[in-house]
C-alpha positions as CSV (number, residue, x, y, z in Angstrom):
1,M,0.0,0.0,0.0
2,T,1.4,3.4,-1.0
3,D,1.5,6.5,1.2
4,Q,-1.3,8.0,-1.0
5,D,-3.5,4.9,-0.4
6,T,-2.9,5.2,3.3
7,A,-3.8,8.8,3.2
8,V,-7.0,8.0,1.4
9,D,-7.9,5.5,4.1
10,Q,-7.7,8.4,6.6
11,L,-10.5,10.4,4.7
12,T,-13.5,8.2,5.8
13,G,-16.6,10.4,5.5
14,Y,-14.8,13.3,3.8
15,A,-16.4,12.7,0.4
16,A,-19.9,12.5,1.9
17,I,-19.2,15.9,3.6
18,L,-18.2,17.5,0.3
19,T,-21.3,16.1,-1.4
20,A,-23.5,17.5,1.2
21,V,-21.8,20.9,1.0
22,C,-22.2,21.1,-2.7
23,A,-25.9,20.2,-2.5
24,T,-26.8,22.6,0.3
25,G,-24.2,25.3,0.2
26,R,-23.6,25.0,4.0
27,G,-20.2,25.1,5.7
28,L,-18.7,22.3,7.8
29,T,-20.4,21.7,11.1
30,R,-18.5,21.7,14.4
31,E,-18.8,17.9,14.6
32,E,-17.5,17.5,11.1
33,R,-14.4,19.7,11.8
34,E,-13.7,17.8,15.0
35,S,-14.0,14.5,13.1
36,L,-11.5,15.7,10.5
37,R,-9.1,16.8,13.2
38,S,-9.3,13.3,14.6
39,H,-8.6,11.9,11.2
40,G,-5.5,14.2,11.0
41,E,-4.3,13.0,14.3
42,R,-4.6,9.4,13.3
43,A,-2.8,10.1,10.0
44,A,0.1,11.6,12.0
45,E,0.2,8.6,14.3
46,S,0.3,6.2,11.4
47,G,3.2,8.1,9.9
48,T,1.3,9.8,7.0
49,G,3.0,13.1,6.2
50,L,0.9,16.3,6.0
51,R,1.8,16.9,2.3
52,T,0.6,13.5,1.3
53,L,-2.6,14.1,3.3
54,V,-3.3,17.4,1.6
55,R,-2.8,15.8,-1.8
56,A,-5.3,13.2,-0.9
57,L,-7.8,15.9,0.2
58,L,-7.4,17.8,-3.0
59,S,-7.7,14.6,-5.1
60,C,-10.9,13.7,-3.4
61,A,-12.3,17.2,-4.0
62,R,-11.3,17.0,-7.6
63,E,-13.5,13.9,-8.0
64,E,-16.5,16.0,-6.8
65,V,-15.9,18.6,-9.6
66,G,-17.6,17.8,-12.9
67,P,-18.9,19.6,-15.9
68,E,-22.4,19.6,-14.3
69,L,-21.3,21.3,-11.0
70,P,-22.8,24.8,-10.9
71,P,-20.3,27.7,-10.2
72,A,-22.1,28.4,-6.9
73,S,-21.6,24.8,-5.8
74,A,-17.9,25.0,-6.8
75,E,-17.5,28.1,-4.6
76,H,-19.0,26.2,-1.7
77,L,-16.8,23.2,-2.4
78,L,-13.6,25.3,-2.3
79,G,-14.7,26.8,1.0
80,A,-15.3,23.3,2.4
81,V,-11.9,22.1,1.2
82,E,-10.3,25.1,2.9
83,Q,-12.0,24.3,6.2
84,A,-11.2,20.6,5.8
85,V,-7.5,21.3,5.2
86,D,-7.4,23.5,8.3
87,A,-9.0,20.8,10.4
88,F,-6.8,18.0,9.1
89,A,-3.7,20.1,9.5
90,E,-4.7,21.2,13.1
91,G,-5.2,17.5,14.1
92,H,-2.0,16.5,12.4
93,E,0.0,19.2,14.2
94,R,-1.7,18.4,17.5
95,A,-0.5,14.8,17.2
96,Q,3.0,15.9,16.3
97,R,3.3,18.2,19.3
98,L,2.0,15.5,21.6
99,A,4.6,13.0,20.1
100,V,7.4,15.6,20.6
101,R,6.3,16.2,24.2
102,Q,6.2,12.5,24.9
103,E,9.6,12.0,23.3
104,E,11.1,14.8,25.4
105,A,9.5,13.4,28.5
106,A,11.0,9.9,27.7
107,R,14.4,11.4,27.1
108,R,14.4,13.4,30.3
109,E,13.3,10.3,32.3
110,F,16.1,8.3,30.7
111,I,18.7,11.0,31.4
112,D,17.6,11.2,35.1
113,D,17.8,7.4,35.4
114,L,21.1,7.3,33.6
115,L,22.8,10.0,35.7
116,H,21.3,9.0,39.0
117,G,21.5,5.2,38.6
118,G,18.0,3.9,38.3
119,S,17.2,0.6,40.1
120,N,16.9,-1.4,36.9
121,L,20.3,-1.0,35.1
122,G,19.3,-3.6,32.5
123,R,16.3,-1.6,31.5
124,I,18.4,1.6,31.3
125,A,20.8,-0.2,29.0
126,E,17.9,-1.3,26.7
127,R,16.6,2.2,26.5
128,A,20.0,3.7,25.9
129,G,20.1,2.3,22.3
130,H,17.2,4.6,21.4
131,F,19.3,7.6,22.4
132,G,22.4,6.4,20.6
133,L,24.4,4.9,23.5
134,L,25.8,1.4,23.8
135,L,26.2,1.0,27.5
136,S,27.9,-2.3,27.2
137,H,31.0,-0.2,26.4
138,A,32.8,2.1,28.7
139,H,31.9,5.8,28.8
140,A,33.1,9.0,30.3
141,V,31.2,12.1,31.3
142,A,32.1,15.8,31.2
143,V,30.1,18.4,33.0
144,A,30.3,22.1,32.3
145,Q,29.0,24.9,34.5
146,G,29.1,28.7,34.1
147,R,27.9,31.8,35.8
148,E,24.3,31.0,34.7
149,S,22.0,28.0,34.6
150,Y,21.5,26.4,31.2
151,G,18.6,24.3,29.8
152,D,18.2,22.2,26.7
153,G,16.7,25.0,24.6
154,Y,19.3,27.7,25.6
155,E,21.6,29.2,23.0
156,V,24.7,28.0,24.9
157,A,23.5,24.3,24.7
158,R,22.5,24.7,21.1
159,S,25.8,26.1,20.0
160,V,27.8,23.4,21.8
161,E,25.6,20.7,20.3
162,S,25.9,22.1,16.8
163,S,29.7,22.2,17.1
164,L,29.8,18.6,18.3
165,L,27.5,17.3,15.6
166,A,29.4,19.2,12.9
167,R,32.6,17.6,13.9
168,F,31.7,14.1,15.1
169,G,28.1,13.5,13.8
170,T,26.0,11.4,16.2
171,R,28.8,8.8,17.0
172,R,27.0,7.6,20.1
173,I,27.3,11.0,21.9
174,L,24.6,12.2,24.3
175,L,24.5,15.9,25.0
176,T,22.0,17.2,27.6
177,T,21.6,19.5,30.5
178,K,21.0,18.7,34.2
179,D,20.6,21.1,37.2
180,G,21.7,24.1,35.0
181,R,24.9,22.4,33.7
182,L,25.9,21.1,30.3
183,I,26.6,17.4,30.2
184,C,28.3,15.2,27.6
185,V,28.4,11.4,27.7
186,A,30.8,9.9,25.2
187,P,32.5,6.6,24.5
188,A,35.7,6.1,26.4
189,D,37.7,5.2,23.2
190,E,37.0,8.6,21.8
191,P,38.5,11.1,24.3
192,E,38.7,13.8,21.6
193,V,34.9,14.2,21.9
194,L,35.1,15.3,25.5
195,A,38.1,17.4,24.8
196,H,36.2,19.2,22.1
197,F,33.1,19.5,24.3
198,A,35.3,21.1,27.0
199,K,36.8,23.6,24.6
200,Q,33.4,24.6,23.2
201,A,31.7,24.7,26.6
202,Y,34.4,26.8,28.1
203,A,34.0,29.4,25.3
204,A,30.2,29.2,25.2
205,T,29.8,29.7,29.0
206,D,32.2,32.7,28.9
207,G,34.9,31.1,31.0
208,G,33.1,28.4,32.9
209,Q,34.8,25.3,34.2
210,V,34.5,21.7,32.9
211,G,34.9,18.6,35.1
212,V,35.7,15.3,33.3
213,G,35.2,12.0,35.0
214,R,37.2,8.8,34.4
215,P,35.9,6.2,31.9
216,H,33.9,3.4,33.5
217,P,32.0,0.4,31.9
218,G,28.3,-0.3,31.9
219,P,25.2,1.8,32.9
220,G,26.6,2.2,36.4
221,G,29.8,3.5,34.9
222,V,28.1,6.5,33.5
223,V,26.8,7.4,37.0
224,H,30.3,6.9,38.5
225,S,31.9,9.1,35.9
226,Y,29.2,11.8,36.2
227,Q,29.7,11.9,40.0
228,E,33.5,12.2,39.5
229,A,33.0,15.2,37.2
230,L,30.7,16.9,39.7
231,N,33.2,16.3,42.5
232,A,35.9,17.8,40.4
233,L,33.8,21.0,40.0
234,D,33.1,21.0,43.7
235,L,36.8,20.6,44.5
236,A,37.5,23.6,42.2
237,V,35.4,25.8,44.4
238,R,36.8,24.5,47.7
239,M,40.4,24.5,46.6
240,D,40.3,27.7,44.4
241,L,41.3,25.7,41.3
242,D,41.0,28.0,38.3
243,D,41.9,25.5,35.6
244,P,39.3,25.6,32.8
245,V,39.2,21.8,32.6
246,L,39.5,19.6,35.7
247,Y,40.2,15.9,35.2
248,A,39.1,13.6,38.0
249,A,42.1,11.4,37.3
250,D,44.4,14.3,38.2
251,L,42.5,15.0,41.5
252,L,42.5,11.6,43.1
253,V,44.7,12.7,45.9
254,Y,42.0,14.9,47.4
255,P,39.3,12.2,47.9
256,V,42.1,10.1,49.5
257,L,42.9,12.8,51.9
258,T,39.3,13.2,53.0
259,R,38.4,9.6,53.0
260,D,39.0,9.6,56.8
261,R,37.4,12.9,57.6
262,Q,37.9,12.6,61.3
263,A,41.7,12.0,60.9
264,M,42.0,15.0,58.6
265,A,40.0,17.2,61.0
266,D,42.4,16.1,63.8
267,L,45.4,17.0,61.7
268,V,44.1,20.4,60.8
269,R,43.1,21.1,64.4
270,T,46.4,20.0,65.8
271,V,48.7,21.5,63.2
272,L,46.9,24.7,62.3
273,G,44.7,25.3,65.3
274,P,47.4,27.6,66.9
275,L,47.1,30.0,64.0
276,Q,43.7,31.1,65.5
277,G,45.7,32.9,68.2
278,A,47.3,35.3,65.7
279,R,46.1,38.9,65.3
280,G,43.3,38.7,62.6
281,G,42.7,35.0,63.2
282,A,43.9,32.0,61.2
283,R,42.6,33.1,57.8
284,P,45.4,35.4,56.6
285,L,48.2,33.0,57.7
286,L,46.4,30.1,56.1
287,E,46.2,32.1,52.8
288,T,49.9,32.7,53.2
289,L,50.6,29.0,53.4
290,T,48.3,28.2,50.5
291,A,50.0,30.8,48.2
292,Y,53.5,29.7,49.4
293,F,52.8,26.0,48.5
294,D,50.9,26.8,45.3
295,T,53.9,28.7,44.0
296,G,56.3,26.0,44.6
297,C,57.5,27.5,47.9
298,V,58.9,30.6,46.1
299,S,58.5,33.4,48.6
300,A,58.8,36.2,46.1
301,Q,56.2,34.8,43.8
302,A,53.8,34.0,46.7
303,A,54.3,37.6,47.9
304,R,53.2,39.0,44.5
305,R,50.2,36.7,44.5
306,L,49.1,38.1,47.9
307,S,50.1,41.7,47.1
308,L,52.7,41.7,49.9
309,S,56.3,42.7,50.1
310,V,58.9,39.9,50.3
311,R,59.7,41.1,53.8
312,A,56.1,40.9,54.9
313,M,55.9,37.4,53.4
314,T,59.0,36.3,55.3
315,Y,57.5,37.7,58.5
316,R,54.3,35.7,58.0
317,L,56.2,32.5,57.4
318,D,58.2,33.1,60.5
319,R,55.0,33.8,62.4
320,I,53.5,30.5,61.2
321,H,56.7,28.7,62.4
322,R,56.5,30.2,65.8
323,L,52.8,29.5,66.3
324,T,52.7,26.0,64.9
325,G,56.2,24.8,65.7
326,A,56.6,23.6,62.1
327,D,58.8,25.5,59.6
328,P,57.3,25.9,56.1
329,T,60.7,26.3,54.6
330,D,62.0,23.0,56.0
331,P,61.5,20.1,53.5
332,V,60.6,17.6,56.2
333,Q,58.1,19.8,58.2
334,R,56.7,21.3,55.0
335,Y,54.8,18.1,54.1
336,T,52.8,18.1,57.3
337,L,51.9,21.8,56.9
338,Q,50.9,21.4,53.3
339,T,48.7,18.4,54.0
340,A,47.0,20.3,56.8
341,A,46.5,23.4,54.6
342,I,44.9,21.2,51.9
343,G,42.7,19.6,54.5
344,A,41.7,23.0,55.8
345,R,40.5,24.0,52.4
346,L,38.7,20.7,51.9
347,L,36.9,21.0,55.2
348,N,36.3,24.8,54.8
349,W,38.2,25.6,58.0
350,P,38.3,28.0,59.8
351,D,35.0,29.2,58.5
352,R,33.4,25.9,59.5
353,P,34.3,24.6,63.0
354,L,35.9,21.1,63.1
C-alpha cells in the first residue's frame, strides 16, 4: 500500500461531507471539523505526512468537480476544502506536538535514570540504544558549568551541540543539561569528543569550568563518571582551582585525603589550630601557606600573589613557624603543613568549625 493509499484511508466520510456541502451550500459543522481533526491525528500517528494528506484531500475534492457542477456549488466546495485542510492540519500538528512532548519526557526520564543510577540498570541499557548509546561499552562524562544555569533550549546548549554534531556527527554521543549544567556522555575510546566539548563549553559559558570523569563500563559506569565530574567541579570551588578543565584522574589525591574525615580534622586542628591565636585570626596565615605552597615554595612569587612585600611574606612565614612549631621552609616539616593546609580548604576551615 502506497502513502497515498494510506492517506485516502484516513479520509473516511470526507467525500460525503463534500457532497452535502455542494448540495446545500452549507459550511462544515463543528462535529465534522472535529471528526476531520481526529482523522488528521490518526494520520500523523500512522506516519502519514501532511503533504501526502493534503494531496489526498485535493484529489478527493477534484472527483467532486464535474462539468455539471454549478459555479455556486464549486465556490461552496472550495470553501469546504479550505476548512477541511485547516481541520486536518490542526489535528496532524496536534498529534505531532504530543509526540514531541512524549519524546522529550521519555528522554528526560532516561537521562535522570542514567545519571542517578535507576534501580533497573538492565532496563536503562535497553533504552540507551534509542538515544544512541551502547552502555555495554565504557563511557566517560564531562560536566560544564558557568555563571548562569542552562537548559536544553538555551543558545549555549544549542551552540555546543551544533559544534559537536558538525565535527563528530552522532557517533554515540549524548549531550544534555541537568541542574543548570551542560553534560556530555561519550565513548571512552573517543577522548577527543570530551576534549572538544570542554573547549566549546568553556567558550560558550564565557569562561566556565568543565569537570571530566574517568571512563567506566556499563550503565553504572556513567553514574560513576558523572559523579566524579561533579566532584571535580566542587573541588575547584573549595580549593580555588581555576583550571578551565579539571580531570578527575588528576585530582584523586583529594578524595584520598578526605576519606578519613575525622583523621583529617584532627590533623588540621592539631597543626593549624594555633594560628587562630594570631592577630586577625587564622585566615590570613592560612592564605599565606596556600600561596606559598601553590607557587612551589617561592617566597617572592607568593608575595606577589598576595600583594605583599617579600619582607612581609617572610615575617608571616616566620610567624607560622613560631605559632605551629613547624617550619614551612623545612622540607621535612613542609609536608605536614601542606597536607594540613589542603585539609583545611577541603573542610572549609576555619569558616566551619571542626
